[in-house]
C-alpha positions as CSV (number, residue, x, y, z in Angstrom):
1,M,0.0,0.0,0.0
2,M,2.8,2.4,0.9
3,K,4.7,1.7,-2.4
4,R,1.5,2.4,-4.3
5,M,0.9,5.7,-2.6
6,F,4.5,6.7,-3.2
7,F,4.2,5.8,-6.9
8,I,1.1,7.9,-7.2
9,L,2.7,10.8,-5.5
10,I,5.8,10.7,-7.7
11,T,3.7,10.3,-10.8
12,G,1.6,13.3,-9.9
13,L,4.6,15.5,-9.2
14,F,6.1,14.5,-12.6
15,V,2.8,15.4,-14.4
16,L,2.6,18.7,-12.6
17,G,6.2,19.5,-13.5
18,A,5.6,18.7,-17.1
19,C,2.5,20.9,-17.2
20,S,4.2,23.9,-15.7
21,S,7.1,23.3,-18.1
22,Q,4.7,23.4,-21.1
23,Q,3.0,26.5,-19.7
24,K,6.3,28.2,-19.3
25,G,7.2,27.3,-22.9
26,K,4.0,28.6,-24.2
27,A,4.3,31.9,-22.3
28,L,7.9,32.3,-23.6
29,F,6.9,31.4,-27.1
30,E,4.0,34.0,-27.0
31,A,6.1,36.7,-25.4
32,K,9.3,36.3,-27.5
33,C,8.4,35.0,-30.9
34,F,5.4,37.1,-31.9
35,Q,7.7,40.1,-32.3
36,C,9.0,38.7,-35.6
37,H,6.7,35.8,-36.5
38,S,3.1,35.0,-36.9
39,L,2.3,32.7,-33.9
40,E,-0.3,30.9,-36.0
41,K,2.2,30.0,-38.7
42,S,4.7,28.7,-36.1
43,L,2.0,26.7,-34.3
44,N,1.0,25.0,-37.6
45,E,4.6,23.8,-38.2
46,R,5.2,20.2,-37.2
47,K,8.9,19.5,-36.4
48,S,10.8,17.1,-34.2
49,L,12.6,18.4,-31.1
50,A,15.9,18.4,-32.9
51,E,14.4,20.5,-35.7
52,W,12.8,23.0,-33.3
53,K,16.2,23.2,-31.4
54,K,17.9,24.1,-34.7
55,T,15.3,26.7,-35.5
56,T,15.3,28.3,-32.0
57,E,19.1,28.3,-31.9
58,A,19.1,30.3,-35.1
59,M,16.6,32.7,-33.5
60,V,19.0,33.3,-30.6
61,R,21.6,34.4,-33.1
62,Y,19.2,36.7,-35.0
63,A,17.4,38.1,-32.0
64,N,20.4,40.1,-30.7
65,G,19.9,39.1,-27.1
66,A,16.1,39.2,-27.1
67,I,16.1,35.4,-26.6
68,T,18.5,33.5,-24.4
69,E,19.8,30.0,-25.1
70,Q,17.9,28.7,-22.1
71,E,14.7,30.3,-23.4
72,A,15.2,28.9,-26.8
73,E,15.6,25.4,-25.3
74,I,12.3,25.8,-23.4
75,I,10.5,27.2,-26.5
76,A,11.8,24.3,-28.6
77,K,10.6,21.7,-26.1
78,Y,7.2,23.4,-26.0
79,L,6.8,23.5,-29.8
80,A,7.9,19.9,-30.2
81,G,5.7,18.7,-27.3
82,R,2.4,20.0,-28.7
83,S,0.1,17.3,-29.9
């Protein structure tokens, strides 16, 4: 019984962490990317995580400090993780 409760607790914490990570990614995407891009166009793109990382890394270079490498990583994960 104790193991089962522990498993449920850990699973719940993992899900909450994933949700907040996706929410943070969405917020960063909306705050940072709309300045140069149509959000709708970007949201219609379907790319793998590796492809989104390549795209967001390029944006770090073009954005002249407006997007950090850490923010680009979070945005890439958000965009790749949408279903």
